[in-house]
C-alpha atoms as one frame of an Amber mdcrd trajectory, in Angstrom:
protein
  14.215   9.468  20.283  15.221   8.155  16.872  15.221  10.676  14.037  13.776
   9.359  10.810  15.511  10.315   7.610  12.498   9.713   5.397   8.802   9.145
   5.564   6.609   6.854   3.487   2.963   6.890   2.502   1.155   3.570   2.142
  -2.288   3.024   0.600  -4.344  -0.010   1.620  -6.433  -0.721  -1.488  -9.417
  -2.635  -0.103 -12.040  -4.019  -2.477 -15.748  -4.273  -1.662 -15.342  -8.004
  -0.939 -12.657  -7.247   1.684  -9.737  -8.380  -0.466  -6.568  -6.276  -0.563
  -4.439  -5.457  -3.624  -0.714  -5.939  -2.979   2.407  -5.394  -5.068   5.084
  -8.054  -5.560   8.125  -5.827  -5.180  10.972  -5.942  -7.685  13.784  -8.381
  -6.969  16.564  -5.770  -6.888  19.104  -5.998  -4.030  19.222  -2.196  -3.589
  15.532  -1.856  -2.566  13.924  -2.650   0.757  12.280  -6.069   0.953  12.966
  -7.216  -2.599  10.719  -9.984  -3.948   8.168  -9.502  -1.125   4.455  -8.718
  -1.312   3.664  -5.283   0.098   1.169  -2.462   0.362   1.378   0.082  -2.457
   3.160   3.333  -1.686   6.584   4.786  -1.221   8.742   7.631  -0.026   7.396
  11.113   0.628   9.485  13.477  -1.488  10.687  16.910  -0.407   7.838  19.395
  -0.462   5.107  16.724  -0.439   2.613  15.896   2.249   1.527  12.325   2.895
  -1.614  12.580   0.728   0.244  14.007  -2.260   2.867  11.278  -1.980   0.204
   8.560  -1.746  -1.609   9.790  -4.857   1.668  10.131  -6.793   2.897   6.673
  -5.786  -0.333   4.964  -6.875  -0.241   6.756 -10.210   3.437   5.822 -10.699
   2.989   2.201  -9.648  -0.401   1.378 -11.197  -1.177   4.155 -13.704  -4.377
   4.816 -11.725  -5.626   8.142 -10.409  -7.404   7.835  -7.067 -10.067  10.244
  -5.846  -8.544  12.051  -2.825 -12.017  12.626  -1.363 -12.407   8.865  -0.832
  -9.436   8.553   1.529 -10.471   7.893   5.122  -9.044  10.878   7.022  -9.399
  12.312  10.502  -9.203  16.115  10.833  -6.060  17.675  12.308  -3.950  14.521
  11.992  -1.104  13.828   9.631  -1.614  10.545   7.825   0.944   8.374   6.135
  -1.177   5.217   6.083  -4.324   5.542   4.042  -7.282   3.241   3.518  -8.903
   3.469   0.097 -12.200   1.686  -0.671 -11.739   0.394  -4.225 -14.759   0.340
  -6.500 -13.763   0.352 -10.172 -10.357   2.052 -10.012  -8.287  -1.123 -10.378
 -10.050  -2.227 -13.591  -7.559  -0.251 -15.698  -4.524  -0.712 -13.421  -1.251
  -1.583 -15.128   1.770  -2.419 -13.024   4.467   0.211 -13.595   6.756  -0.677
 -10.679   7.260  -4.073  -9.147   6.868  -7.484 -10.737   3.070  -7.669 -10.607
   0.106  -7.095  -8.352  -2.536  -9.383  -6.968  -5.658  -9.176  -4.842  -5.891
 -11.450  -1.818  -8.194 -12.211   1.086  -7.098 -11.312   4.617  -6.799 -15.021
   5.493  -4.278 -15.565   2.678  -2.290 -12.418   3.560  -2.180 -13.291   7.266
  -0.278 -16.484   6.457   2.708 -14.202   5.832   3.613 -15.787   2.508   1.780
 -15.656  -0.819   2.725 -17.814  -3.792   6.134 -18.514  -2.260   6.963 -14.852
  -1.514   6.968 -13.350   1.985   4.795 -10.369   2.890   6.803  -7.336   4.083
   6.683  -7.855   7.887   5.886  -4.234   8.772   3.131  -4.166   6.136   1.649
  -7.343   7.595   1.678  -5.680  11.028  -0.158  -2.657   9.598  -2.797  -4.823
   7.904  -3.304  -6.902  11.049  -3.750  -3.695  13.063  -6.252  -2.448  10.486
  -8.288  -5.684  10.545  -8.290  -5.850  14.336  -9.592  -2.286  14.614 -12.013
  -2.159  11.689 -14.043  -5.362  11.706
């Protein structure tokens, strides 16, 4: 079995109309999937659990504090992919990491390319799994 050197927490920010907020990642060669659209999130740091990392990453990337009680969680399971039902939280969002963010319908995201930039393939797989299991 492959040993993973690091874990990530991703937060699917889904608006009431079903649209998803994505980040256009920076175009730096030293990061994974530069210049791609992706789900917000990032690496779990030493001493953090997945939830703490998810909350920290959103605050770092968007200057937004999410309400941890709104995360969809199942008891006794460790989560690193979180769904968050957005209400008003994104109204004050300011991109802190990445080039910009946008909000897109599932049909646009599923094309695999938005505005000439690819969607991170593993993130597209996660979103497709989510839509297949939650519609």
